[in-house]
C-alpha positions as CSV (number, residue, x, y, z in Angstrom):
1,M,0.0,0.0,0.0
2,K,2.8,2.4,0.9
3,H,4.4,1.9,-2.5
4,V,1.1,2.6,-4.2
5,V,0.7,5.8,-2.3
6,R,4.2,6.9,-3.1
7,Y,3.5,6.1,-6.8
8,L,0.4,8.2,-6.8
9,F,2.3,11.2,-5.3
10,I,5.0,10.8,-8.0
11,V,2.2,10.8,-10.6
12,V,0.8,14.0,-9.1
13,L,4.2,15.6,-9.2
14,S,4.6,14.6,-12.8
15,V,1.4,16.4,-13.7
16,F,2.8,19.5,-12.0
17,M,5.9,19.2,-14.1
18,M,4.0,19.2,-17.3
19,A,2.7,22.7,-16.6
20,D,3.4,25.3,-19.3
21,D,7.0,26.5,-18.8
22,A,6.3,29.5,-21.0
23,I,4.1,31.3,-18.4
24,A,5.7,34.6,-17.6
25,C,7.4,34.9,-14.2
26,T,5.2,37.0,-11.8
27,G,7.7,36.8,-9.0
28,R,11.5,37.1,-9.0
29,T,13.9,35.5,-11.4
30,I,17.1,33.9,-10.2
31,E,19.7,33.1,-12.8
32,E,23.3,32.4,-11.8
33,E,22.5,30.2,-8.7
34,A,19.8,28.1,-10.5
35,I,21.8,25.1,-11.6
36,F,18.9,23.2,-13.4
37,D,16.2,25.7,-14.4
38,T,17.9,28.9,-15.6
39,P,16.4,31.3,-15.1
40,L,14.3,30.1,-12.1
41,C,11.1,31.9,-11.2
42,V,10.5,32.1,-7.4
43,P,7.8,33.9,-5.4
44,E,8.6,37.6,-4.7
45,N,7.6,37.0,-1.1
46,P,7.5,33.2,-0.4
47,Q,5.1,32.2,2.4
48,R,5.7,28.5,2.8
49,V,9.3,27.4,2.4
50,V,10.5,23.8,2.8
51,V,14.3,23.3,3.2
52,L,15.9,20.0,2.4
53,D,19.0,20.2,4.7
54,A,19.3,20.7,8.4
55,G,22.4,22.9,8.1
56,F,22.8,25.8,5.7
57,G,19.3,25.8,4.4
58,L,17.7,25.7,7.9
59,G,20.1,27.9,9.8
60,V,20.5,30.5,7.2
61,G,16.8,30.5,6.3
62,L,15.9,31.2,9.9
63,D,18.6,33.9,10.2
64,V,17.2,35.8,7.3
65,G,13.6,35.4,8.3
66,L,12.3,33.0,5.7
67,P,8.9,31.5,6.6
68,I,10.1,27.9,6.9
69,V,7.3,25.4,7.4
70,G,9.3,22.1,6.9
71,A,12.8,20.7,7.3
72,P,14.5,17.3,8.0
73,L,14.7,17.6,11.8
74,E,15.2,13.9,12.7
75,R,18.6,12.9,14.1
76,M,20.0,16.5,13.9
77,S,23.5,17.0,15.2
78,D,22.8,20.6,16.3
79,T,20.3,20.3,19.0
80,A,20.2,24.0,19.6
81,L,19.3,24.6,15.9
82,K,16.6,21.9,16.1
83,A,15.1,23.5,19.2
84,R,15.1,26.9,17.4
85,A,13.3,25.4,14.4
86,E,10.7,23.7,16.5
87,E,10.1,26.9,18.4
88,A,9.5,28.6,15.0
89,G,6.9,26.0,14.2
90,V,8.9,24.0,11.6
91,T,7.5,20.6,10.8
92,S,9.9,17.7,10.4
93,I,9.9,16.0,7.0
94,G,12.1,13.1,8.3
95,F,15.8,12.4,8.1
96,V,18.0,14.5,5.8
97,T,18.9,11.5,3.5
98,E,15.4,10.1,3.6
99,P,12.9,12.9,3.6
100,S,9.2,12.0,3.4
101,L,7.8,13.0,0.1
102,E,4.3,12.7,1.5
103,S,5.1,15.1,4.4
104,L,6.6,17.5,1.9
105,V,3.6,17.5,-0.4
106,A,1.2,18.0,2.6
107,L,3.0,21.2,3.6
108,Q,2.1,22.7,0.2
109,P,5.3,24.8,-0.2
110,D,5.6,27.7,-2.6
111,L,9.4,27.4,-2.5
112,I,11.8,24.5,-1.9
113,L,15.4,25.1,-1.3
114,G,18.5,23.4,0.2
115,F,22.2,23.1,0.2
116,I,23.0,19.8,-1.5
117,G,26.4,18.2,-1.3
118,N,27.0,17.8,-5.0
119,E,25.3,18.4,-8.3
120,S,24.9,14.7,-9.0
121,M,22.9,14.2,-5.8
122,A,20.8,17.3,-6.5
123,S,20.0,16.1,-10.0
124,G,18.6,12.9,-8.6
125,I,15.9,14.6,-6.6
126,Y,15.2,17.8,-8.6
127,P,12.7,16.4,-11.2
128,Q,10.2,15.4,-8.5
129,L,10.6,18.5,-6.3
130,S,10.5,21.1,-9.1
131,G,7.1,19.7,-10.1
132,L,5.7,20.6,-6.7
133,A,7.1,24.1,-6.3
134,P,10.0,26.3,-7.5
135,T,13.1,24.5,-6.3
136,L,16.5,26.1,-5.7
137,L,19.2,23.5,-4.9
138,Y,22.5,25.2,-3.9
139,T,25.7,23.3,-4.5
140,D,28.3,26.0,-4.2
141,I,30.5,25.7,-1.0
142,D,30.5,29.5,-0.6
143,W,28.3,29.8,2.5
144,R,28.5,33.6,2.6
145,A,27.1,33.7,-1.0
146,F,24.2,31.5,0.1
147,Y,23.5,33.9,3.0
148,R,23.4,36.9,0.6
149,L,21.1,35.0,-1.8
150,M,18.7,34.0,1.0
151,A,18.8,37.5,2.6
152,S,17.8,39.0,-0.8
153,L,14.6,37.0,-0.6
154,T,13.5,38.6,2.6
155,G,15.0,42.1,2.3
156,R,17.5,41.6,5.2
157,T,20.6,42.1,3.2
158,A,21.8,45.1,5.3
159,E,21.2,43.2,8.5
160,I,23.3,40.2,7.3
161,E,26.1,42.4,6.0
162,A,26.3,44.0,9.4
163,R,26.6,40.6,11.0
164,F,29.3,39.7,8.5
165,A,31.2,42.9,9.4
166,D,31.2,41.9,13.1
167,Y,32.3,38.4,12.2
168,D,35.1,39.6,10.0
169,K,36.3,41.9,12.7
170,R,36.5,38.9,15.1
171,L,38.1,36.7,12.4
172,S,40.8,39.3,11.8
173,D,41.6,39.6,15.5
174,I,41.9,35.9,15.9
175,R,44.1,35.6,12.8
176,E,46.5,38.1,14.3
177,R,46.8,36.1,17.5
178,M,46.9,32.7,15.9
179,P,50.2,30.9,16.7
180,D,52.2,29.1,14.0
181,T,51.3,25.8,15.5
182,P,50.4,22.8,13.4
183,V,46.8,21.6,14.2
184,S,45.3,18.3,13.3
185,V,41.5,17.6,13.0
186,L,39.9,14.2,12.8
187,R,36.3,12.9,12.7
188,I,35.6,9.5,14.2
189,T,32.6,7.8,12.8
190,S,31.2,4.3,13.5
191,W,32.9,2.9,10.4
192,D,36.0,5.0,9.5
193,F,38.1,8.1,10.1
194,Q,37.6,11.3,8.2
195,V,40.0,14.2,7.7
196,Y,38.6,17.3,6.1
197,L,41.5,19.0,4.4
198,D,42.8,22.5,4.3
199,A,42.0,22.7,0.6
200,P,40.7,25.2,-2.0
201,N,37.2,23.7,-1.8
202,T,36.6,22.5,1.7
203,Y,33.7,22.2,4.0
204,A,32.7,25.4,5.7
205,P,34.1,25.0,9.3
206,F,37.5,24.1,7.8
207,A,37.3,27.1,5.5
208,V,36.8,29.1,8.7
209,M,40.0,27.5,10.1
210,Q,41.8,28.6,6.9
211,Q,40.6,32.1,7.2
212,A,41.5,32.2,10.9
213,G,45.1,31.5,10.0
214,V,45.3,27.9,11.4
215,R,48.2,25.9,10.1
216,R,47.3,22.3,9.4
217,T,49.8,19.5,9.0
218,E,51.3,18.5,5.6
219,Y,49.1,15.4,5.5
220,E,46.0,17.6,6.0
221,T,46.9,20.2,3.4
222,T,46.4,20.2,-0.4
223,T,46.2,22.6,-3.3
224,D,44.1,20.1,-5.3
225,P,40.6,21.7,-5.9
226,G,39.1,18.2,-6.4
227,L,40.3,16.9,-3.1
228,S,38.6,17.9,0.2
229,M,38.7,14.8,2.4
230,K,40.9,11.8,3.3
231,R,39.9,8.6,5.0
232,P,43.0,7.4,6.8
233,D,43.3,3.8,8.2
234,W,44.7,3.1,11.6
235,E,48.3,3.2,10.4
236,E,47.8,6.5,8.7
237,L,46.7,8.1,12.0
238,A,50.4,8.7,12.6
239,E,50.3,11.4,9.9
240,L,48.1,13.5,12.2
241,D,51.2,14.9,14.0
242,G,49.9,18.3,14.9
243,E,50.8,19.8,18.2
244,V,47.1,20.2,18.9
245,L,44.5,17.6,17.9
246,L,40.8,18.4,17.6
247,Y,38.4,15.5,17.1
248,I,34.7,15.2,16.4
249,V,32.5,12.3,17.5
250,G,28.8,11.6,16.9
251,G,26.2,13.5,15.0
252,T,24.1,11.5,12.5
253,N,26.3,8.5,13.2
254,D,26.3,6.6,16.5
255,S,30.1,6.6,17.1
256,D,29.5,8.3,20.5
257,K,27.1,5.6,21.6
258,D,28.3,2.3,20.0
259,G,31.7,2.0,21.6
260,R,33.7,3.1,18.6
261,H,34.8,6.3,20.3
262,E,36.1,4.5,23.4
263,E,37.8,1.9,21.1
264,V,39.7,4.6,19.3
265,L,40.8,6.5,22.3
266,S,42.2,3.4,24.1
267,N,44.1,2.1,21.0
268,P,47.9,2.3,21.3
269,L,48.1,3.9,17.8
270,W,46.0,6.8,19.1
271,Q,47.9,7.0,22.3
272,M,51.2,7.5,20.3
273,L,50.0,10.7,18.6
274,P,52.1,13.7,19.6
275,A,49.1,15.8,20.7
276,V,47.7,12.9,22.8
277,Q,51.0,12.4,24.5
278,A,51.3,16.1,25.2
279,G,47.7,16.3,26.6
280,R,46.7,18.7,23.8
281,V,43.8,16.7,22.4
282,H,40.3,18.1,22.5
283,R,36.8,16.9,21.5
284,V,34.8,19.6,19.7
285,G,31.0,19.7,19.2
286,H,29.6,17.9,16.2
287,G,26.8,20.4,15.9
288,A,28.9,23.3,14.7
289,W,31.6,21.2,13.0
290,M,29.5,18.6,11.2
291,Q,26.1,20.4,10.7
292,F,27.5,23.8,10.0
293,S,24.5,26.2,9.7
294,G,25.8,29.7,9.3
295,L,27.2,32.5,11.4
296,D,26.3,30.9,14.7
297,S,28.3,27.8,13.7
298,A,31.2,29.9,12.5
299,H,31.4,31.7,15.8
300,R,31.4,28.4,17.6
301,V,34.3,27.1,15.5
302,L,36.2,30.3,16.4
303,D,35.4,29.7,20.0
304,D,37.1,26.3,19.8
305,L,40.1,27.8,18.0
306,E,40.5,30.5,20.7
307,R,40.1,28.0,23.5
308,Y,42.2,25.1,22.2
309,V,44.7,26.6,19.8
310,I,45.4,30.1,20.9
311,G,44.8,29.4,24.5
312,R,46.6,26.0,24.5
313,E,49.2,27.0,27.0
């Protein structure tokens, strides 16, 4: 029965998709950022927005005052952001990798948007979603540009620029105080290790590290624009030879509940790392680091850098 219902929803969406594309746009046209429909016609003042990610889309959308009615709130890493969304009346559409199409349809959105990890993933879901409502899937890693685009939908551009100015002032101050100390960062999941690199195209919190003047180790640094993460094995952990080690556990995986975290920290190969032996290893919150959602997350990353790198002595 469930499969029949899902099929009927897909049929309904397909009918929407067959609407006349030649109808003139009565709202606002977005061109450069629309990766599939260019130009993309969106409402001038959207009233019912569904976001597809519980990071950029949700956090930035709330910051700029978008009327968000739905988002994937299940198993969120950032509990503070989840509470904020629930307080704003946002309805959960499930888990970020398995959103409920039925719930999304029931919310009757007039705009669907989200930060999607890559264009291939976005192209897989776009046909169904765009048949329901104008759909803007953002794949660029530039989180500031996404802020400016979202702020332009609500008329809060000046407010966001003022917040950026305050953030940049703090960033500059931290950069001036940042010691020339190699820093390693590792994410521990239930199944592997992940190292997000100091790279031209890197995930937002690690871009914040770059801009704050943090020096990563040679193993964690690349100029390759196509490389942003490594998955070291146990032996490769020795390459994380920074004087300070920050590590991330938990989030949408259960590595902080299934014993994986304790297994890693008790392993002799972990114990041999220079930062561990020196007592300069620190666990940082997965909310800001793995579910980065905008300026609040950026400030929390800077908090960790001030506390554990600048204030390491």
